[in-house]
KOLMITOR-389731 format. One line per 10 residues: number of its first residue (from 0); their letters; for each residue x, y, z of N, C-alpha, C. Coordinates in nm, 3 decimals, m for minus. Example, Ala and Ser with C-alpha at 12.3 -4.5 7.8 and 13.67 -1.06 7.14 Angstrom:
<rs>
0 = AS = 1.319:m0.569:0.780:1.230:m0.450:0.780:1.320:m0.330:0.780; 1.285:m0.225:0.708:1.367:m0.106:0.714:1.290:0.003:0.787
</rs>
This chain:
<rs>
0 = MSATVYKLIH = 0.384:0.607:0.686:0.280:0.515:0.641:0.145:0.562:0.693; 0.042:0.524:0.622:m0.093:0.563:0.662:m0.148:0.465:0.766; m0.255:0.507:0.830:m0.320:0.421:0.928:m0.372:0.294:0.863; m0.410:0.301:0.738:m0.460:0.183:0.666:m0.350:0.079:0.648; m0.230:0.124:0.618:m0.117:0.030:0.604:m0.087:m0.035:0.738; m0.090:0.044:0.845:m0.068:m0.013:0.978:m0.178:m0.114:1.014; m0.300:m0.085:0.974:m0.410:m0.180:1.000:m0.387:m0.311:0.925; m0.341:m0.301:0.802:m0.312:m0.421:0.724:m0.200:m0.503:0.789; m0.094:m0.436:0.834:0.015:m0.504:0.904:m0.039:m0.572:1.029; m0.124:m0.501:1.103:m0.184:m0.555:1.225:m0.265:m0.681:1.195
10 = LVGIFAVLIA = m0.348:m0.675:1.092:m0.432:m0.790:1.057:m0.349:m0.909:1.008; m0.246:m0.884:0.929:m0.159:m0.993:0.884:m0.095:m1.060:1.005; m0.051:m0.980:1.102:0.007:m1.036:1.224:m0.092:m1.120:1.302; m0.216:m1.071:1.312:m0.320:m1.146:1.384:m0.343:m1.282:1.317; m0.357:m1.280:1.184:m0.380:m1.405:1.112:m0.264:m1.501:1.131; m0.142:m1.450:1.125:m0.023:m1.535:1.141:m0.020:m1.598:1.280; m0.050:m1.519:1.382:m0.049:m1.572:1.519:m0.157:m1.680:1.536; m0.276:m1.653:1.486:m0.384:m1.751:1.503:m0.356:m1.880:1.427; m0.299:m1.869:1.308:m0.263:m1.990:1.233:m0.155:m2.068:1.307; m0.055:m1.997:1.359:0.055:m2.064:1.429:0.006:m2.133:1.556
20 = VGGICFHAAV = m0.072:m2.063:1.635:m0.122:m2.123:1.760:m0.211:m2.242:1.729; m0.298:m2.228:1.631:m0.384:m2.340:1.592:m0.303:m2.460:1.547; m0.205:m2.436:1.464:m0.120:m2.545:1.415:m0.045:m2.614:1.527; 0.014:m2.536:1.615:0.088:m2.593:1.728:m0.005:m2.672:1.819; m0.122:m2.616:1.847:m0.217:m2.685:1.936:m0.265:m2.816:1.878; m0.303:m2.816:1.752:m0.354:m2.939:1.693:m0.243:m3.041:1.670; m0.122:m2.995:1.642:m0.009:m3.087:1.629:0.019:m3.155:1.763; 0.020:m3.077:1.870:0.043:m3.134:2.003:m0.071:m3.226:2.045; m0.193:m3.191:2.009:m0.310:m3.271:2.048:m0.309:m3.410:1.988; m0.252:m3.424:1.868:m0.249:m3.556:1.804:m0.119:m3.631:1.833
30 = GGAKSNEKHR = m0.042:m3.580:1.928:0.077:m3.651:1.971:0.205:m3.611:1.901; 0.202:m3.501:1.828:0.323:m3.454:1.760:0.429:m3.410:1.859; 0.553:m3.426:1.819:0.665:m3.392:1.907:0.717:m3.252:1.876; 0.770:m3.187:1.979:0.829:m3.056:1.964:0.953:m3.062:1.876; 1.014:m3.178:1.866:1.136:m3.193:1.787:1.108:m3.195:1.637; 0.982:m3.200:1.598:0.946:m3.198:1.457:0.994:m3.068:1.395; 1.053:m3.075:1.274:1.109:m2.956:1.210:1.003:m2.850:1.179; 0.880:m2.890:1.162:0.772:m2.795:1.133:0.736:m2.712:1.255; 0.768:m2.763:1.374:0.741:m2.688:1.497:0.820:m2.557:1.495; 0.942:m2.561:1.449:1.026:m2.440:1.442:0.962:m2.336:1.350
40 = LATLLHGVGL = 0.909:m2.380:1.239:0.842:m2.289:1.146:0.719:m2.226:1.211; 0.643:m2.306:1.283:0.522:m2.254:1.349:0.558:m2.153:1.458; 0.661:m2.180:1.535:0.701:m2.085:1.640:0.759:m1.958:1.579; 0.827:m1.970:1.467:0.878:m1.853:1.396:0.761:m1.768:1.346; 0.661:m1.832:1.288:0.541:m1.762:1.242:0.472:m1.693:1.358; 0.467:m1.758:1.472:0.405:m1.702:1.591:0.480:m1.576:1.635; 0.610:m1.584:1.643:0.690:m1.469:1.686:0.683:m1.352:1.590; 0.695:m1.380:1.461:0.686:m1.274:1.361:0.545:m1.214:1.362; 0.445:m1.299:1.377:0.308:m1.250:1.384:0.285:m1.157:1.502; 0.337:m1.194:1.619:0.323:m1.107:1.736:0.394:m0.974:1.714
50 = FLVLLGGFGM = 0.511:m0.977:1.652:0.581:m0.853:1.620:0.496:m0.765:1.529; 0.438:m0.825:1.426:0.355:m0.748:1.333:0.229:m0.692:1.401; 0.172:m0.770:1.492:0.055:m0.722:1.567:0.093:m0.595:1.644; 0.205:m0.600:1.713:0.249:m0.484:1.791:0.287:m0.366:1.702; 0.363:m0.394:1.596:0.405:m0.288:1.504:0.283:m0.218:1.442; 0.192:m0.297:1.389:0.072:m0.239:1.328:m0.016:m0.168:1.429; m0.032:m0.227:1.545:m0.118:m0.168:1.648:m0.065:m0.036:1.699; 0.063:m0.034:1.735:0.120:0.092:1.785:0.133:0.195:1.674; 0.157:0.151:1.552:0.161:0.244:1.439:0.025:0.311:1.419; m0.081:0.230:1.425:m0.216:0.286:1.413:m0.246:0.384:1.525
60 = LAKLSISVAS = m0.208:0.348:1.648:m0.232:0.438:1.761:m0.163:0.572:1.739; m0.040:0.568:1.691:0.033:0.693:1.667:m0.032:0.775:1.556; m0.069:0.711:1.447:m0.131:0.782:1.334:m0.266:0.842:1.372; m0.340:0.772:1.457:m0.473:0.818:1.495:m0.472:0.903:1.622; m0.352:0.928:1.676:m0.334:1.009:1.798:m0.415:0.955:1.916; m0.409:0.825:1.934:m0.478:0.760:2.046:m0.373:0.730:2.152; m0.404:0.761:2.276:m0.310:0.740:2.386:m0.290:0.591:2.413; m0.165:0.554:2.434:m0.133:0.415:2.469:m0.186:0.382:2.608; m0.210:0.484:2.688:m0.258:0.463:2.825:m0.410:0.444:2.831; m0.478:0.443:2.718:m0.622:0.416:2.718:m0.648:0.276:2.774
70 = GWVLVKLAIW = m0.755:0.262:2.847:m0.785:0.134:2.911:m0.797:0.020:2.813; m0.868:0.040:2.703:m0.888:m0.068:2.606:m0.756:m0.107:2.540; m0.665:m0.012:2.522:m0.535:m0.042:2.462:m0.454:m0.131:2.557; m0.455:m0.097:2.684:m0.381:m0.176:2.782:m0.436:m0.318:2.794; m0.569:m0.331:2.788:m0.629:m0.465:2.793:m0.591:m0.544:2.669; m0.594:m0.479:2.551:m0.552:m0.550:2.429:m0.407:m0.593:2.438; m0.321:m0.507:2.491:m0.181:m0.543:2.506:m0.166:m0.664:2.598; m0.241:m0.666:2.707:m0.238:m0.781:2.799:m0.287:m0.908:2.730; m0.390:m0.894:2.647:m0.442:m1.010:2.574:m0.335:m1.066:2.481; m0.265:m0.981:2.407:m0.164:m1.030:2.313:m0.043:m1.088:2.385
80 = IAIGALVAIP = m0.012:m1.035:2.504:0.095:m1.097:2.585:0.051:m1.236:2.628; m0.075:m1.250:2.669:m0.127:m1.381:2.709:m0.126:m1.478:2.592; m0.166:m1.433:2.475:m0.164:m1.521:2.357:m0.021:m1.561:2.325; 0.072:m1.469:2.344:0.213:m1.503:2.322:0.261:m1.611:2.418; 0.213:m1.608:2.541:0.256:m1.706:2.641:0.182:m1.839:2.628; 0.059:m1.837:2.580:m0.021:m1.959:2.571:0.042:m2.066:2.482; 0.124:m2.024:2.389:0.183:m2.119:2.295:0.278:m2.218:2.365; 0.317:m2.187:2.487:0.407:m2.276:2.562:0.334:m2.396:2.623; 0.203:m2.390:2.630:0.126:m2.494:2.701:0.105:m2.623:2.622; 0.072:m2.620:2.494:0.030:m2.743:2.425:0.126:m2.862:2.433
90 = YRKPDQAINV = 0.256:m2.840:2.421:0.348:m2.953:2.426:0.374:m3.001:2.569; 0.350:m2.913:2.666:0.367:m2.953:2.805:0.245:m3.030:2.855; 0.128:m2.990:2.806:0.002:m3.054:2.845:m0.081:m3.079:2.719; m0.046:m3.183:2.642:m0.118:m3.208:2.516:m0.268:m3.226:2.533; m0.311:m3.273:2.649:m0.455:m3.291:2.671:m0.529:m3.157:2.681; m0.456:m3.049:2.701:m0.516:m2.915:2.708:m0.498:m2.834:2.580; m0.437:m2.894:2.478:m0.402:m2.821:2.356:m0.524:m2.762:2.286; m0.631:m2.838:2.277:m0.752:m2.788:2.210:m0.813:m2.674:2.291; m0.809:m2.685:2.422:m0.858:m2.576:2.507:m0.777:m2.449:2.486; m0.646:m2.464:2.469:m0.560:m2.348:2.443:m0.598:m2.284:2.309
100 = AMLTLLLAIV = m0.625:m2.366:2.208:m0.666:m2.312:2.078:m0.797:m2.234:2.090; m0.892:m2.288:2.163:m1.021:m2.220:2.180:m1.006:m2.093:2.263; m0.924:m2.098:2.367:m0.900:m1.980:2.449:m0.832:m1.871:2.367; m0.738:m1.909:2.281:m0.672:m1.812:2.194:m0.773:m1.745:2.102; m0.861:m1.823:2.044:m0.965:m1.767:1.958:m1.054:m1.671:2.036; m1.095:m1.711:2.156:m1.180:m1.626:2.239:m1.109:m1.495:2.273; m0.984:m1.503:2.310:m0.908:m1.382:2.344:m0.894:m1.290:2.223; m0.872:m1.348:2.105:m0.862:m1.267:1.983:m0.995:m1.198:1.953; m1.105:m1.266:1.977:m1.237:m1.205:1.956:m1.259:m1.090:2.053; m1.221:m1.109:2.179:m1.233:m1.002:2.278:m1.147:m0.882:2.237
110 = AGVLALYKPF = m1.026:m0.908:2.189:m0.939:m0.799:2.143:m1.003:m0.725:2.027; m1.066:m0.797:1.937:m1.134:m0.734:1.824:m1.251:m0.648:1.868; m1.329:m0.698:1.963:m1.443:m0.622:2.015:m1.393:m0.495:2.084; m1.285:m0.506:2.159:m1.229:m0.388:2.224:m1.186:m0.283:2.121; m1.126:m0.329:2.012:m1.082:m0.237:1.907:m1.199:m0.169:1.838; m1.307:m0.243:1.819:m1.424:m0.187:1.751:m1.500:m0.087:1.837; m1.522:m0.122:1.963:m1.609:m0.041:2.048:m1.536:0.052:2.143; m1.408:0.028:2.169:m1.327:0.112:2.260:m1.409:0.152:2.384; m1.451:0.053:2.463:m1.546:0.079:2.572:m1.493:0.162:2.688; m1.363:0.167:2.705:m1.307:0.244:2.817:m1.169:0.294:2.784
</rs>
């Protein structure tokens, strides 16, 4: 596959993760229960999205011959691990759900800036 296809996979994964985290956060913020059947769909979307983010990202790195040990790559990987873990917070602390959604958005923006500028 070409680097462009991997970029598309990466972007689809990013969109899926952000939609899932947003949905989970806002559902928890308005008092929704984890037992709701739609919660399972959102967590599935989150997991598949994270997989696509990693698949597309590492595929692009391989196609473009960029080292995985580059500083910006490692920081992006840490950001996506954090976003993967943040989804556990909203139902445990519904009063923090909106903050989790905003933090997820901020982290995604930082990851995007790192990808664009590759500062280190």
